[in-house]
N, C-alpha and C positions, 0 to 999 in steps of 0.2 A: 544771444538774440533778445532784443528787448521787446516788450509787449505793452501796449496801451489798453487798459481795460476801463470802459467807461459803463457805469450801473445806472441806469435811470429807474431809481429805487422808487416804486409808487406810481410812477408815470402812467401806468395803463388805467389805472383808476377804474371807476363803475360806470355802466350805462346810464345817461341822464334823459329825463323827458325832455328837458329843454332843448336838447341837441338831437331830438327825433331818435333817441333811443340808443345813440351813438356813446362812446366813451369820448373823453377829451382828446385822448391820443387819435382816435379814429375821425374826429372832426376837424383836428388840426391840419394846417397845410405844412407838411414836412419833405419839402424837395430834395433837401440834403440827405436826410435820412432814408429817403426812397431810392436815392442814387446809389447809397452805400448797401443798401440790400440788394439792389439790381447787379451789382458789382462784386459782391461778396457770396457768404454762404449762410443760409438761414437753418436754423434748427431749433429744437427744444432741448432745455438743459433742466434737470431737476436739482434745484439748488438747496433744498430742505429735507434733509435725511428723515426716514420715518421715526417717529416718537419724538421728535424735536419740534418747537414752536416756530411758526414761520417769522422770525425776527431776523433786522439786519445784521445782527452779529452772526448769527447762525449762516445765512445765506451768503454773505459777504466771503467770510472766511471758507467757506465750501467751495466758492468759486476760485480760491486761491489755492486749493487742493489740500485742504485740512481735513482730516477725518474727525468729524464732531463727536464721535464715540472716544476717542482718544484725548482731545484736547479740550472740549467745550467746558468752561467754567462760569459762563455768564457775563454779562456786560462788565461788572465791577473790576475784574483784573485788568480788561483792556483799559478801562478809564484810568486805573491807576498807573499802568505803564506809560500812558499817554501825558500824564501830568508829572511823571517821575516820583511817584510814590512807591517805595520798595515794601513789598509784602513778605512776611515770613511764611514758612510753609504750613504752619497752622493758624493763618489769618483768614478771615472771610471778607471780600470786598463786594459791596453792594452800590449800584448806580443810585445816585440820589438826584432827582430831578425837581425843578420848581415849575409849577403848574399854575394857570388861572382858574379859580372857581367862582360860580355864581349859585350860592346855595349848593345843592347837590349835584349841579350841572358842570361837567368839565368843559370850559369855554375855550382853553387854549393850552395845548401840550407842552408849550416852550416858555410859559410866562410872558407871551407878548415879545418874543426874544429879547429876553432880559440882558442887559449888557453885563460884561463880566465884572465890571468895576461895581455894578450894584449889587450883584449877587454875592460878590466877596463879602458885602457888609452883613448879608444874612447868614451866610456860612459861619462866619465868626461868631455871630449873635448865637446859632445853633450849638456850635462848639462850647460857648460859655455856658450855656442853660442845660445841655442834655449831654456834652463830650465828659470823659474823664480820662484816666491813665489807661483805659483798656478801649473806649470807644472814641473815634476820632472823625471829625469832618473835615474834609479837604476842598478847597476851592478848585473846581475845574474850568470850564469854559461854558460862557453864558449861562444857560439853564441847567447844564449837566454838571454834576459834582458827586462825591464820592465820601461814602460812610463806611468804615471798616470796623468789622468786629472780630473776635478772635475765637479762641478755643471753644467756647461753650455752643455757640450758634453753630460752628463748624461740626462739631460732634453730632449735633442734631441732623444737619444737613447729610452727613454720611451715613446716617441710620436708616436711610431709605423713605424718609416721610415724602419726599416728592415723587414717590411710585403711587400715591393716594391723592385723588381729587379733594379740594376742600369742600366741608360741609358746614353751612351756616348754623350755629346753634343759638346765637344772641346778638341783636343789634338794637341799640339806642342811639338815634342820632343826636338827640338833645344832650344827653350825658357824654358823648363821644366814645362810646363803648362797642367794641366788636369781638365776639367769642366765636370761634370757629374749630371744627375738628378736622384732623388731617390723620387718616389711618388710625393708631391709638394714641395720638398726641393731641391734647386741647390746647389751644392757643387763646390767651386772654389778654386784650389790649385796651387800654385806658388812654386816650388821646387828648382827655382834659387837661388843661394846664394847672389846676389847682384841687380839683374835687376828687376825693376818694370814694369809690363806689363798692357796696356789697350786693351781688348778684345770687339769688336762689336759683339754682340749676336743676331741673327736673331730670332724675336719673334714676336707673332700676335698683332695685335692692341690692346693697352690698357692693355698689360700685366704688371703687376706690380711686383717688387721684393722687399720684405721687410726683412731687415738684422736681422738675428737670431743669429749669433755668427761670432766673428772676432778675430783670434788667436793673432794679432797684437794689441788688443785694450790696452790703459792704464791701465786699471784693470787687465790685464793679462802681464803687463810688458812691452808692446809695445808702440808705438806712432803714430799709424795710425787710423784716425778717418775717415771714409767712409760715404757717405750719407747713411741713414738709409732706404731710400724710393727711387726706381727707377722704371721709367716708360716707356716702348717702344714707340719711337715717328718716325714718318714718315720721311723717307730720301728723297732725292733729285729723286732718281729713283721710289718712290711709295712704296718702302718696308719698314718695321717697325724693329727698332733695339734699342738696347740701349748698352751703352758702359759701360763695367765693368773694374774697375781698381784694379789690385791685386799685392800689393807689394812684395818684395822678401820674401821667408820663410814664407808665410802667407797662411792661409786656411780661407776662408769666406763660410757662409752658408747663403742662403736666402729661404725665404719662397714665393714660386710663387703664384700670384694671380690676381685678376683683379681690 
């Protein structure tokens, strides 16, 4: 038996004052949908399992009968399969989207429905500037694309870091720096295209950082070799801190310990 499944993803929307407190769907004239409801069966279905975020990849695959606890790997592997990119067992695939920004404001999640031919130019530029033999950008469709990492990031992902909520440690918009903590891991990201930054991090006495991942390491095609172990030391005013150097276009991951 064949089935036709139509998913009106997001159509319910939110109540709007302009529509008298109704949602767009409540306000719309929908005689055909009304007829289907009258002639069929109506009910409620929980499409997002406990512990999973309410994303399309979770809800849609649940509707098709998949147990997310057994199959969920994120959007990346789905995107890779859709464009014919084969992944090894130890590869990590991440969805890579183009968006439209106005300062710090996200204007459009799909970059104005960017055409695939235009997106391909941008993806090839990213591959040229940021890619290497271990990091690859692949052109997808319109604004949706793929960035594949491998062993190092996969090992971190399997270490249980996603069981902890991220905590912001340091943000500097002008310098394009973001440092946050997740469990016992510290992520330091420098999005600047050419500037290297050194950041003093206030930490308790004896706190040590052990390098887990360096995206600019020689093994990944870069040339940055930082200290593999750092310890917070007492400053002139009696406080404790350590200085963290982050090159341009680099991500560093440290494990926090004593």
